[in-house]
C-alpha positions as a printed NumPy array, in Angstrom:
array([[-12.051,  51.424,   0.32 ],
       [-10.436,  48.376,  -1.246],
       [ -9.091,  48.39 ,  -4.779],
       [-10.273,  45.622,  -7.1  ],
       [ -8.822,  44.643, -10.42 ],
       [-10.741,  43.94 , -13.605],
       [-10.736,  40.165, -13.127],
       [-12.183,  40.504,  -9.624],
       [-14.94 ,  42.825, -10.881],
       [-15.892,  40.421, -13.681],
       [-15.988,  37.488, -11.267],
       [-18.208,  39.505,  -8.899],
       [-20.569,  40.338, -11.772],
       [-20.85 ,  36.671, -12.749],
       [-21.757,  35.87 ,  -9.153],
       [-24.261,  38.742,  -8.829],
       [-26.21 ,  38.518, -12.09 ],
       [-28.756,  35.739, -12.592],
       [-31.387,  35.11 , -15.261],
       [-34.45 ,  33.794, -13.443],
       [-36.421,  30.935, -15.092],
       [-39.404,  33.196, -15.828],
       [-37.17 ,  35.62 , -17.715],
       [-35.488,  32.78 , -19.602],
       [-38.927,  31.583, -20.755],
       [-39.862,  35.085, -21.897],
       [-36.568,  35.435, -23.761],
       [-37.059,  32.12 , -25.521],
       [-40.535,  33.099, -26.705],
       [-39.678,  36.704, -27.651],
       [-39.786,  37.42 , -31.341],
       [-36.765,  39.674, -31.423],
       [-33.773,  41.111, -29.621],
       [-33.589,  42.518, -26.099],
       [-32.765,  46.131, -25.268],
       [-30.307,  46.119, -22.348],
       [-30.225,  49.509, -20.591],
       [-27.489,  50.644, -18.209],
       [-27.621,  54.042, -16.524],
       [-23.84 ,  54.454, -16.245],
       [-20.958,  52.639, -17.887],
       [-17.315,  53.002, -16.99 ],
       [-15.643,  49.76 , -18.087],
       [-18.46 ,  48.085, -20.024],
       [-18.141,  44.834, -18.104],
       [-21.685,  44.946, -16.722],
       [-23.116,  45.156, -20.239],
       [-20.787,  42.441, -21.523],
       [-21.571,  39.979, -18.736],
       [-25.315,  40.726, -18.675],
       [-25.519,  40.49 , -22.459],
       [-23.758,  37.151, -22.461],
       [-26.091,  35.794, -19.775],
       [-29.141,  36.97 , -21.713],
       [-27.886,  35.336, -24.927],
       [-27.181,  32.077, -23.099],
       [-30.687,  32.221, -21.606],
       [-32.29 ,  32.426, -25.044],
       [-32.269,  36.044, -26.199],
       [-31.961,  36.193, -29.984],
       [-29.914,  39.351, -29.742],
       [-28.959,  41.987, -27.196],
       [-28.716,  45.688, -28.003],
       [-26.962,  47.69 , -25.264],
       [-28.004,  51.265, -24.483],
       [-25.966,  53.383, -22.066],
       [-27.361,  56.65 , -20.712],
       [-24.003,  58.029, -19.511],
       [-20.354,  57.065, -19.893],
       [-17.759,  57.752, -17.213],
       [-14.045,  57.734, -17.779]])
């Protein structure tokens, strides 16, 4: 298994996560913040990158919720 550093993981997340146009429209018309749920968090980068994408797509706010923390 190959080892990846933090910068490589963040770059991979930016390449993997996309806000589809239909979701962007829903975010723009939503009256409040979005609840972003992650089942497991170890570094927090997934929440950070996803939250940033959602805000850029029109979410008025993003509240992260993590079900389990590793590390």
